[in-house]
N, C-alpha and C positions, 0 to 999 in steps of 0.2 A: 504493500500500500504506500502510495506517495504521501508527502507531507501536505502539499498544497495543490489546489485544483481550481479551474475556472468555475465560478459559482453559477453561471447562467443556466445550465441544464437542471440544476437543483433548486432554482428559485423562480424561474419564469417559463412561460409558454407563449409562443407566437402562433396565433390562430389565423391561418391563411385561407385563401379561397379554395385551393385544391389539396392542401396538406397543411400540417402543423409542424413547427420546428421549435427549437429552444432559443434561436437567435435569428437574425436576418438570414433568409434563405440563401442570399448571395454568398454568405460566408461559409456555407456548409456543402459538403458532398451530398448528393441526393440519397445516399444510403442512410443518412440521418433524418430524412423526411418521414413524417408520420402521415402516410397517404390515407385517404378516406377517414380522416378523424376531424369531422366538422364540429363536434361537441367538445366542450372543455374537458370533461372527465375522460372521454375517449383518448384525447391527445396527451394528457399529462403522464400517463403510464403506458403509452403505446409502445409496442415492442421495439420500434426504431429508436425511440427516446431512451428507453431502458438500456438498450445496447450502447448508445452513445455515452450515457453516464458510466456504464461499466468500463468502456474504453478509457474514459478520462480518469477514472479512479485507478487505472493501471498505467497512467502516464502516456496514453496513446492519443495524440491530437491529429492523427492522419486524416480525419474527416473534416477538420477545421482548415479549409483551404485558403480563404481570403480574409480572415478576420483581422481588421486593423488593430484591435486591442491586443491580440496575440502577437502580432508583428511588432507592436510598440512596447511589448513587455508588460502590459497592464492587466492581462487576463488571468494568469495563474497566480491567484492571491488569497484564495479562501482556504482555511484549514480543512483538510479532507477527512479528518478523524470524525467518525460517527455518521458520515453520509452514506446513503444506500442507493443502489441503482434503481430500486423500486421505492417510490416515495409514498409514505403513509399520509403525510400532511399535504395540503394543496399548495400551489405556488404563491409566492409573495407578489409576483408581478405578472400581468397579462398584457400582451400586445395584440390589439385588435387590427387585423389586416385581412378581413374576409369579405370586403365589399370593394369592387373595382369602380363603382360609380364615381364619376368626376365631371366637373363642368369645364375642365381643360383637357387638352390633348397635347401633351409635351412629348416630343420625339424621344427624349431620354427615358421616358417611362412607358409609353405605349404607342402603337401605330395608329390607333383610331379612337374616337370618342366612345366611351363605354358607359352605358346606363343599365343597371341590373333590372330584370323584369320581376314580376310578382313572385315567381318560384324561388329564385335566389334570395329575394328580400325576406321571404318567409324563413328560409334557412338561416339567414343572418340574424333575424329577430330571435329565432329559437336558440341560437348559440349564445346570444347576449343574455337571454333568460336563464341559460344553463350556468351562468356565472353565479347565480343565487346560492349555489351550494357552497361557495367560498366567501360569501358576503361578510361573515364575521371576521375572517382572517386576511382577506386580500388587502394589500397595502398600496399597490401602484397599478394604474391602468394607462396604457398609451392608446389613443384612439384618434385617427384612423390612419394606418400606415400603408394602405394599399390604394386609396382613392381620396376623395374629399369628404371629410366628416360632415360638412354642412350641406352636402347634396345627398347624403345617405339617409333615406327616410328611417330605416331601423335605428341608426345611431342617434339621429335627432330625437326620435321618440323616446329612446332609452334615457338620454340626457334630460329631456324635458320632464320625464316622470321620475327622476332621481329622488330617492328618499335618504337623506343623510343619516338618519338614525339606523337605517338598515345596514349601512356600510361604515362602521365606526372608525376604521383605520384608513379608508381609501383616499388616495390622492390621485387626481386625474391629470394626465398630460395630453393636451389637445394638439394634434398634428394636422395642420391645415395649410392650404395655399394662400389663405388670407383674403381672397377676393370677395368672399361672402361674410366675412367675420363681422363687420359693422352692421350689416343688414340682419343677420340671423342670431346675433348674440342675445337679444331679448328672448328668443324662443327657447333657449336652454337655461333660463334663469335659475331653475331648480338646482342646477349643478354648479353654479357660479362659485359658490363657496369652497368647492372641492377641486376646482381647476386651478392648480398651483403652478403649472408650467405650460408654456406654449412653444411649439416649433413651427415656424412659418417658412415655407419653401418659396424662394424668390428667384434665384438663378440669374440675376441681372442687377445692374445698377443704373440703367438708363431706360427711358420709355421704349425706344426703338428695339433694343436688344430684348427687353422683357416681352414685348408683344410678338417678337419673332420666335423666341425660345418657348415661351409659355402660350402656346396656341389657344386662342379663345379668351385669354385674359386681358384685362385692361389695367394699365399702369395706375390710373387714379383709384381703382378699386383696391388694389393691393396696398397702395399708400394709405388708404383709409383704414384698412385692417391693421397696418403697422402702427398707425397713430393711436388706434384704440388699445392695442397691446402696450404701447408706451404709457398711456394713461393708467392702465391697470397696474403696470409696474410702479409708477409713481405713487399710486394709492396703496401699495403694499399687497396687492391682490394676486400677484404672481411670485410668491416668495421663493419658489424653486427655480425661477429663471425664465428668460426669453432667449430662445435660440433661433437665429436666422440661418437658413440652409441655401447652399449654392452648389449645384451639380456642374462640375467643370467640363467643358466641351469646346470644340473649335469656335463656336459662335459667341462664346462669352468669356474665355479665359483672360482676355485683356482687361476685363473689368473686376478682377479678383480684388485688387487693392481698393478700388472704388466701393466694392461691396462691403469691405471691412469698414470703410468710412461711413457708409450708410448704416451699418449695424450699430456703430457708435451714435449716429444721429438719432436712432430710435431706441437708444439705451438698452440694447440687447446685452445679455451677459455672455453670449457665445456666438461667434461667427464660424459656422461649420461649413467647410468646403470639402467635397469628395469628388474624385475623378469618376466620370461616367463609365459604367460597365454595361456590357450587353446583357439584355434580359429577354426582350421581345423580338430581337432581330438576329438573323443568321450572320455568320462571321463576315461574309462578303458585303452585306448591306452595312454592317457596323464599321467595317475597316476604315472608311474615310473619316469617321468621327472618333477614332481611337487614338488619342494623343499619347498613349503609352508606347506606341510603336516607334522604333528608332528611325524608320524611313518615312514617317508622316511629314508632309511638306511644311507643316507649322511647328514641327517638333522643337527647333532651336528657339523660336519665339516663346513657345510654351515654357521651356526650361528656364529661359530668362525671367519670365513672369513669375514662375515658381520661386526662383532665387530672390526676387524682390519681396515676394510674400514672406519668405523665410526671414529675411532681414527685418521686415516689419514685425514679425512675431517675436524675434529676439529683442528688439528695441522697445517694444510697447510695454509700458508699465501702468497703463490706464486703458480704459475702454474695454471692449469685449475680448474675451479669450479667443485666440485664433486656433482652431483645431482643423488640421488639414493633413492627417497622416497619409491618406492614400494619394494625395497630390504630391507630397514630398517623396513618397515611395516611387511614384510613376515618373517623376521628373528628375529627382536627385539620387535615387537609389537608396534612400534611408527613410525609416519610419518616423523618426522624431527629429526635431530641430533643437 
Protein backbone atom coordinates (compact mmCIF):
# COMPACT_ATOMS: atom_id res chain seq x y z
CA UNK A 1 0.00 0.00 0.00
CA UNK A 2 1.31 3.44 -0.93
CA UNK A 3 1.41 6.33 1.55
CA UNK A 4 -0.37 8.99 -0.52
CA UNK A 5 -2.91 8.94 -3.33
CA UNK A 6 -4.93 11.28 -5.55
CA UNK A 7 -8.13 11.94 -3.56
CA UNK A 8 -10.50 12.54 -6.49
CA UNK A 9 -11.76 8.96 -7.09
CA UNK A 10 -12.44 8.61 -3.37
CA UNK A 11 -14.22 11.94 -2.92
CA UNK A 12 -16.05 12.89 -6.10
CA UNK A 13 -18.05 11.64 -9.07
CA UNK A 14 -18.48 13.30 -12.46
CA UNK A 15 -21.92 12.51 -13.93
CA UNK A 16 -21.62 12.77 -17.69
CA UNK A 17 -24.05 12.31 -20.55
CA UNK A 18 -22.89 8.87 -21.72
CA UNK A 19 -20.75 7.79 -18.80
CA UNK A 20 -19.53 8.80 -15.36
CA UNK A 21 -15.95 9.33 -14.23
CA UNK A 22 -14.16 10.58 -11.15
CA UNK A 23 -12.44 13.47 -12.98
CA UNK A 24 -12.72 15.36 -16.23
CA UNK A 25 -13.05 12.61 -18.88
CA UNK A 26 -10.33 14.25 -21.00
CA UNK A 27 -7.88 13.38 -18.23
CA UNK A 28 -8.68 9.67 -18.16
CA UNK A 29 -8.31 6.57 -20.30
CA UNK A 30 -11.70 5.20 -21.36
CA UNK A 31 -11.03 2.09 -19.29
CA UNK A 32 -11.87 4.28 -16.27
CA UNK A 33 -15.25 5.36 -17.69
CA UNK A 34 -18.38 4.08 -15.97
CA UNK A 35 -20.55 3.48 -19.01
CA UNK A 36 -24.34 3.23 -18.65
CA UNK A 37 -24.21 4.79 -15.19
CA UNK A 38 -26.62 7.71 -15.43
CA UNK A 39 -27.77 7.55 -11.79
CA UNK A 40 -25.48 8.76 -8.99
CA UNK A 41 -25.59 5.55 -6.95
CA UNK A 42 -24.80 3.43 -10.04
CA UNK A 43 -21.78 5.53 -10.84
CA UNK A 44 -20.20 5.82 -7.41
CA UNK A 45 -19.23 2.15 -7.05
CA UNK A 46 -19.34 1.17 -10.71
CA UNK A 47 -16.82 -1.56 -11.52
CA UNK A 48 -14.70 0.81 -13.64
CA UNK A 49 -14.49 3.33 -10.78
CA UNK A 50 -13.73 0.60 -8.26
CA UNK A 51 -10.94 -0.72 -10.50
CA UNK A 52 -9.48 2.78 -10.87
CA UNK A 53 -9.39 3.21 -7.09
CA UNK A 54 -7.71 -0.18 -6.75
CA UNK A 55 -5.04 0.82 -9.28
CA UNK A 56 -4.35 4.11 -7.52
CA UNK A 57 -4.02 2.43 -4.15
CA UNK A 58 -1.30 0.32 -5.75
CA UNK A 59 0.43 3.40 -7.14
CA UNK A 60 -0.70 2.74 -10.73
CA UNK A 61 -1.64 6.00 -12.52
CA UNK A 62 -1.49 4.57 -16.03
CA UNK A 63 -5.15 5.46 -16.70
CA UNK A 64 -4.52 9.11 -15.77
CA UNK A 65 -3.29 10.29 -19.16
CA UNK A 66 -3.64 14.06 -19.36
CA UNK A 67 -4.25 15.25 -15.81
CA UNK A 68 -2.70 18.71 -15.31
CA UNK A 69 -2.73 18.27 -11.53
CA UNK A 70 -0.76 15.05 -11.81
CA UNK A 71 1.68 16.67 -14.24
CA UNK A 72 2.11 19.69 -11.99
CA UNK A 73 2.71 17.48 -8.97
CA UNK A 74 -0.47 18.51 -7.15
CA UNK A 75 -2.56 15.34 -7.38
CA UNK A 76 -0.91 12.69 -5.18
CA UNK A 77 -1.41 14.31 -1.79
CA UNK A 78 -4.04 12.50 0.27
CA UNK A 79 -3.11 9.89 2.92
CA UNK A 80 -4.00 6.48 1.50
CA UNK A 81 -4.39 4.73 4.84
CA UNK A 82 -7.96 3.59 5.44
CA UNK A 83 -9.21 4.20 1.89
CA UNK A 84 -11.05 1.36 0.15
CA UNK A 85 -11.68 0.70 -3.52
CA UNK A 86 -15.38 0.11 -2.71
CA UNK A 87 -16.71 3.16 -0.88
CA UNK A 88 -19.37 2.77 1.80
CA UNK A 89 -19.93 6.52 2.24
CA UNK A 90 -21.11 8.72 -0.61
CA UNK A 91 -18.95 11.32 -2.36
CA UNK A 92 -18.09 14.72 -0.95
CA UNK A 93 -18.33 16.35 -4.38
CA UNK A 94 -20.53 15.84 -7.44
CA UNK A 95 -19.84 17.35 -10.86
CA UNK A 96 -22.98 17.61 -12.98
CA UNK A 97 -22.14 17.26 -16.67
CA UNK A 98 -25.09 15.30 -18.03
CA UNK A 99 -26.81 17.93 -20.20
CA UNK A 100 -25.32 19.14 -23.51
CA UNK A 101 -27.94 21.86 -23.96
CA UNK A 102 -26.34 25.24 -24.63
CA UNK A 103 -27.23 28.56 -26.21
CA UNK A 104 -23.78 28.79 -27.83
CA UNK A 105 -21.93 26.65 -30.34
CA UNK A 106 -18.20 27.03 -29.70
CA UNK A 107 -15.95 25.06 -32.02
CA UNK A 108 -13.63 24.12 -29.15
CA UNK A 109 -16.54 22.37 -27.45
CA UNK A 110 -19.00 21.07 -30.08
CA UNK A 111 -19.62 21.13 -33.83
CA UNK A 112 -23.32 22.06 -33.69
CA UNK A 113 -25.89 23.72 -31.47
CA UNK A 114 -27.32 21.13 -29.05
CA UNK A 115 -30.66 21.27 -27.27
CA UNK A 116 -31.73 18.13 -25.40
CA UNK A 117 -35.24 16.83 -26.02
CA UNK A 118 -37.84 15.69 -23.50
CA UNK A 119 -36.38 12.17 -23.14
CA UNK A 120 -32.88 13.28 -22.13
CA UNK A 121 -34.33 16.05 -19.96
CA UNK A 122 -36.30 13.44 -18.02
CA UNK A 123 -33.11 11.41 -17.54
CA UNK A 124 -31.23 14.50 -16.32
CA UNK A 125 -34.01 15.43 -13.88
CA UNK A 126 -34.06 11.86 -12.56
CA UNK A 127 -30.30 11.94 -11.99
CA UNK A 128 -30.58 15.23 -10.08
CA UNK A 129 -33.34 13.73 -7.96
CA UNK A 130 -31.05 10.77 -7.27
CA UNK A 131 -28.69 13.07 -5.41
CA UNK A 132 -31.21 13.18 -2.57
CA UNK A 133 -29.63 10.01 -1.18
CA UNK A 134 -26.52 12.06 -0.37
CA UNK A 135 -28.29 15.25 0.73
CA UNK A 136 -27.11 15.05 4.34
CA UNK A 137 -23.44 14.55 3.52
CA UNK A 138 -22.75 16.15 0.13
CA UNK A 139 -20.43 19.14 0.47
CA UNK A 140 -19.78 20.43 -3.05
CA UNK A 141 -21.61 20.47 -6.39
CA UNK A 142 -20.37 21.84 -9.70
CA UNK A 143 -23.19 22.53 -12.16
CA UNK A 144 -23.09 22.44 -15.28
CA UNK A 145 -19.82 21.38 -16.93
CA UNK A 146 -21.19 19.97 -20.19
CA UNK A 147 -23.51 22.72 -21.45
CA UNK A 148 -25.03 25.95 -20.18
CA UNK A 149 -26.70 25.62 -16.80
CA UNK A 150 -29.03 28.54 -17.51
CA UNK A 151 -30.45 26.88 -20.63
CA UNK A 152 -30.81 23.47 -18.96
CA UNK A 153 -34.43 23.25 -17.84
CA UNK A 154 -33.79 20.38 -15.37
CA UNK A 155 -30.89 22.28 -13.79
CA UNK A 156 -32.83 25.55 -13.54
CA UNK A 157 -35.79 23.73 -11.95
CA UNK A 158 -33.51 21.94 -9.48
CA UNK A 159 -31.86 25.20 -8.43
CA UNK A 160 -35.19 27.07 -8.31
CA UNK A 161 -36.64 24.43 -5.97
CA UNK A 162 -33.53 24.21 -3.78
CA UNK A 163 -34.24 23.68 -0.05
CA UNK A 164 -31.23 24.75 2.03
CA UNK A 165 -32.32 22.83 5.14
CA UNK A 166 -32.31 19.61 3.14
CA UNK A 167 -28.66 20.10 2.13
CA UNK A 168 -26.93 21.25 5.34
CA UNK A 169 -23.34 21.11 4.04
CA UNK A 170 -23.73 21.81 0.33
CA UNK A 171 -21.89 24.58 -1.50
CA UNK A 172 -22.66 25.07 -5.20
CA UNK A 173 -20.22 26.05 -7.92
CA UNK A 174 -22.02 27.56 -10.90
CA UNK A 175 -20.32 26.84 -14.25
CA UNK A 176 -21.70 29.15 -16.95
CA UNK A 177 -20.86 31.07 -20.11
CA UNK A 178 -22.30 34.15 -18.43
CA UNK A 179 -24.48 35.31 -21.32
CA UNK A 180 -27.75 34.58 -19.49
CA UNK A 181 -26.54 35.20 -15.96
CA UNK A 182 -28.01 38.68 -15.48
CA UNK A 183 -31.34 37.63 -17.02
CA UNK A 184 -31.82 34.26 -15.29
CA UNK A 185 -30.24 34.95 -11.90
CA UNK A 186 -33.60 35.86 -10.27
CA UNK A 187 -35.10 32.51 -11.38
CA UNK A 188 -32.72 30.56 -9.15
CA UNK A 189 -33.07 32.77 -6.08
CA UNK A 190 -33.69 29.79 -3.80
CA UNK A 191 -30.09 28.65 -4.32
CA UNK A 192 -28.41 32.07 -4.16
CA UNK A 193 -27.20 31.58 -0.61
CA UNK A 194 -25.43 28.34 -1.47
CA UNK A 195 -23.79 29.44 -4.73
CA UNK A 196 -20.37 30.27 -3.31
CA UNK A 197 -18.25 30.13 -6.46
CA UNK A 198 -18.68 30.89 -10.18
CA UNK A 199 -16.70 29.82 -13.21
CA UNK A 200 -17.44 31.86 -16.32
CA UNK A 201 -16.11 30.80 -19.72
CA UNK A 202 -15.09 33.79 -21.83
CA UNK A 203 -12.32 32.69 -24.27
CA UNK A 204 -11.66 36.23 -25.48
CA UNK A 205 -10.84 39.78 -24.45
CA UNK A 206 -12.36 41.73 -27.35
CA UNK A 207 -15.84 41.81 -28.92
CA UNK A 208 -14.72 40.61 -32.36
CA UNK A 209 -12.79 37.64 -31.03
CA UNK A 210 -15.53 36.73 -28.59
CA UNK A 211 -18.28 36.66 -31.19
CA UNK A 212 -16.09 34.65 -33.55
CA UNK A 213 -14.97 32.09 -30.96
CA UNK A 214 -18.18 31.89 -28.92
CA UNK A 215 -20.64 31.40 -31.76
CA UNK A 216 -24.10 32.69 -30.89
CA UNK A 217 -22.87 34.81 -28.00
CA UNK A 218 -22.97 38.58 -27.70
CA UNK A 219 -20.15 40.51 -26.04
CA UNK A 220 -22.51 42.84 -24.19
CA UNK A 221 -24.36 39.86 -22.67
CA UNK A 222 -21.25 38.23 -21.24
CA UNK A 223 -20.05 41.62 -19.95
CA UNK A 224 -23.39 41.99 -18.13
CA UNK A 225 -22.90 38.57 -16.57
CA UNK A 226 -19.35 39.45 -15.51
CA UNK A 227 -20.57 42.70 -13.99
CA UNK A 228 -23.15 40.81 -11.92
CA UNK A 229 -20.50 38.36 -10.74
CA UNK A 230 -18.29 41.27 -9.69
CA UNK A 231 -21.19 42.78 -7.72
CA UNK A 232 -21.71 39.46 -5.96
CA UNK A 233 -18.00 39.26 -5.10
CA UNK A 234 -18.05 42.78 -3.68
CA UNK A 235 -21.10 41.89 -1.58
CA UNK A 236 -19.29 38.84 -0.17
CA UNK A 237 -21.69 36.44 -1.87
CA UNK A 238 -19.07 34.40 -3.75
CA UNK A 239 -16.71 33.64 -0.88
CA UNK A 240 -15.05 30.71 -2.66
CA UNK A 241 -14.07 32.79 -5.65
CA UNK A 242 -14.73 33.83 -9.22
CA UNK A 243 -12.82 32.03 -11.96
CA UNK A 244 -12.77 33.22 -15.57
CA UNK A 245 -11.91 30.59 -18.18
CA UNK A 246 -10.09 30.88 -21.50
CA UNK A 247 -9.64 27.94 -23.91
CA UNK A 248 -6.48 28.74 -25.87
CA UNK A 249 -6.68 28.24 -29.64
CA UNK A 250 -5.36 29.86 -32.84
CA UNK A 251 -8.12 32.46 -32.94
CA UNK A 252 -7.49 33.90 -29.47
CA UNK A 253 -4.01 33.10 -28.09
CA UNK A 254 -2.84 36.64 -28.80
CA UNK A 255 -5.38 37.86 -26.21
CA UNK A 256 -4.12 35.79 -23.28
CA UNK A 257 -2.54 38.76 -21.48
CA UNK A 258 -5.53 40.97 -22.21
CA UNK A 259 -7.75 38.23 -20.75
CA UNK A 260 -5.72 38.34 -17.53
CA UNK A 261 -6.21 42.11 -17.42
CA UNK A 262 -9.93 41.66 -17.98
CA UNK A 263 -10.06 39.10 -15.17
CA UNK A 264 -8.54 41.73 -12.89
CA UNK A 265 -11.10 44.30 -14.11
CA UNK A 266 -13.93 42.03 -12.99
CA UNK A 267 -12.13 41.19 -9.73
CA UNK A 268 -11.81 37.49 -10.50
CA UNK A 269 -9.77 35.42 -8.10
CA UNK A 270 -8.43 33.17 -10.88
CA UNK A 271 -7.69 33.54 -14.59
CA UNK A 272 -7.68 29.97 -15.86
CA UNK A 273 -6.21 29.25 -19.31
CA UNK A 274 -6.17 25.80 -20.89
CA UNK A 275 -4.95 24.62 -24.28
CA UNK A 276 -7.74 23.33 -26.53
CA UNK A 277 -7.94 19.53 -26.80
CA UNK A 278 -9.80 17.53 -29.39
CA UNK A 279 -13.03 16.01 -28.14
CA UNK A 280 -15.72 16.26 -30.83
CA UNK A 281 -13.45 16.35 -33.87
CA UNK A 282 -11.32 13.79 -35.67
CA UNK A 283 -7.56 14.28 -35.80
CA UNK A 284 -7.50 15.67 -39.35
CA UNK A 285 -10.20 18.26 -38.62
CA UNK A 286 -8.57 19.26 -35.35
CA UNK A 287 -4.99 19.49 -36.66
CA UNK A 288 -5.15 23.10 -37.98
CA UNK A 289 -6.31 24.21 -34.53
CA UNK A 290 -3.74 22.26 -32.50
CA UNK A 291 -1.13 24.72 -31.24
CA UNK A 292 0.69 21.89 -29.49
CA UNK A 293 2.09 20.63 -32.78
CA UNK A 294 5.70 21.71 -33.59
CA UNK A 295 4.85 22.28 -37.26
CA UNK A 296 1.80 24.48 -36.67
CA UNK A 297 2.24 27.72 -38.68
CA UNK A 298 1.46 29.85 -35.59
CA UNK A 299 3.57 27.77 -33.23
CA UNK A 300 6.40 30.31 -32.75
CA UNK A 301 3.97 33.15 -32.06
CA UNK A 302 2.05 30.98 -29.62
CA UNK A 303 5.24 30.05 -27.76
CA UNK A 304 6.19 33.72 -27.51
CA UNK A 305 2.73 34.60 -26.16
CA UNK A 306 3.02 31.79 -23.61
CA UNK A 307 6.43 33.11 -22.51
CA UNK A 308 4.92 36.56 -21.94
CA UNK A 309 2.09 34.96 -19.96
CA UNK A 310 4.64 33.08 -17.84
CA UNK A 311 6.49 36.31 -17.10
CA UNK A 312 3.22 37.95 -16.09
CA UNK A 313 2.48 35.03 -13.75
CA UNK A 314 5.92 35.29 -12.13
CA UNK A 315 5.79 39.04 -11.63
CA UNK A 316 2.19 39.46 -10.55
CA UNK A 317 1.69 39.86 -6.81
CA UNK A 318 -1.83 41.22 -7.09
CA UNK A 319 -4.90 40.57 -9.19
CA UNK A 320 -6.13 37.11 -10.17
CA UNK A 321 -4.04 33.99 -9.84
CA UNK A 322 -2.94 32.88 -13.30
CA UNK A 323 -3.39 29.12 -13.80
CA UNK A 324 -2.22 27.82 -17.16
CA UNK A 325 -0.54 24.45 -16.63
CA UNK A 326 -1.56 22.94 -19.97
CA UNK A 327 -0.59 26.10 -21.87
CA UNK A 328 2.91 26.09 -20.39
CA UNK A 329 3.20 22.36 -20.98
CA UNK A 330 2.13 22.76 -24.62
CA UNK A 331 4.36 25.76 -25.34
CA UNK A 332 7.31 25.51 -22.98
CA UNK A 333 7.49 21.83 -22.11
CA UNK A 334 6.89 22.32 -18.38
CA UNK A 335 3.83 22.04 -16.20
CA UNK A 336 4.58 24.82 -13.73
CA UNK A 337 6.13 28.27 -13.87
